[in-house]
C-alpha positions as CSV (number, residue, x, y, z in Angstrom):
1,M,-0.5,247.8,132.5
2,G,-3.6,249.6,132.6
3,A,-6.5,249.9,130.2
4,G,-5.8,252.5,127.6
5,V,-2.0,252.1,127.7
6,A,-0.6,251.3,124.4
7,P,1.5,248.1,124.2
8,S,5.1,248.5,123.6
9,C,5.0,246.8,120.2
10,S,2.7,247.9,117.4
11,H,0.4,245.6,115.5
12,R,1.9,244.3,112.4
13,T,-0.1,243.1,109.4
14,L,1.3,240.2,107.6
15,R,0.6,240.1,103.9
16,A,1.1,237.2,101.7
17,L,2.7,237.8,98.4
18,S,2.1,235.2,95.7
19,L,4.3,235.3,92.6
20,C,2.9,233.8,89.4
21,P,5.6,233.6,86.8
22,V,4.4,234.6,83.4
23,S,5.7,232.5,80.6
24,P,4.5,232.1,77.1
25,E,2.0,229.3,76.4
26,P,3.6,226.1,75.4
27,P,3.1,225.4,71.7
28,K,0.1,223.3,70.8
29,H,1.1,219.8,69.8
30,D,-0.1,218.6,66.4
31,S,-1.6,215.1,67.1
32,T,-2.3,214.1,63.5
33,V,0.9,212.0,63.4
34,A,-0.1,210.2,66.6
35,V,-3.6,209.6,65.2
36,I,-2.2,208.2,61.9
37,V,0.2,205.9,63.7
38,G,-2.5,204.7,66.1
39,A,-5.0,204.0,63.3
40,S,-2.3,202.2,61.2
41,V,-1.4,199.9,64.1
42,G,-5.0,199.3,65.0
43,G,-5.9,198.5,61.4
44,F,-2.9,196.1,61.0
45,L,-4.0,194.3,64.2
46,A,-7.6,194.0,63.0
47,V,-6.4,192.5,59.6
48,V,-4.1,190.0,61.4
49,I,-7.0,188.9,63.7
50,L,-9.4,188.6,60.7
51,V,-6.9,186.5,58.8
52,L,-6.4,184.2,61.8
53,M,-10.1,183.8,62.2
54,V,-10.5,182.9,58.6
55,V,-7.7,180.3,58.7
56,K,-9.2,178.8,61.8
57,C,-12.6,178.5,60.2
58,V,-11.2,176.9,57.0
59,R,-9.2,174.4,59.1
60,R,-12.3,173.5,61.1
61,K,-14.4,173.0,58.0
62,K,-11.6,170.8,56.5
63,Q,-11.5,168.7,59.7
64,Q,-15.3,168.3,59.7
65,R,-15.2,167.1,56.1
66,L,-12.5,164.6,57.0
67,N,-14.5,163.4,59.9
68,T,-17.7,163.0,57.9
69,D,-15.7,161.2,55.1
70,D,-14.2,158.8,57.7
71,Q,-17.7,158.1,59.1
72,K,-19.1,157.4,55.6
73,T,-16.2,155.0,54.9
74,E,-16.8,153.2,58.2
75,E,-20.5,152.8,57.3
76,E,-19.7,151.5,53.8
77,G,-17.3,148.9,55.1
78,K,-14.2,148.4,57.2
79,T,-11.0,149.6,55.6
80,D,-7.4,148.9,56.2
81,G,-6.7,152.6,56.9
82,E,-5.9,153.5,53.3
83,G,-9.4,153.3,52.1
84,N,-9.0,149.7,50.8
85,P,-11.5,147.2,52.1
86,D,-10.1,144.6,54.5
87,E,-9.6,141.1,53.1
88,G,-11.7,139.6,55.9
89,T,-14.8,141.5,54.9
90,K,-14.9,140.2,51.3
């Protein structure tokens, strides 16, 4: 084949065709229900945690009072466990 002789097959141009299906936009979701449910659950959990903390603090204070009352009783004199003085210490 010499220079200037056309090849037996012609040049072919490949073109890419991209199809983009057009569909209507999906409807916008109203998220107010989700926000209300989330806020309700979060608020409920916050109240439960707050109540548990208050109960724990009250119990701790009560235990501390019992401990200090026991110490005062021991300092005043030995007792038989019911707050009554032992017979040996009279």
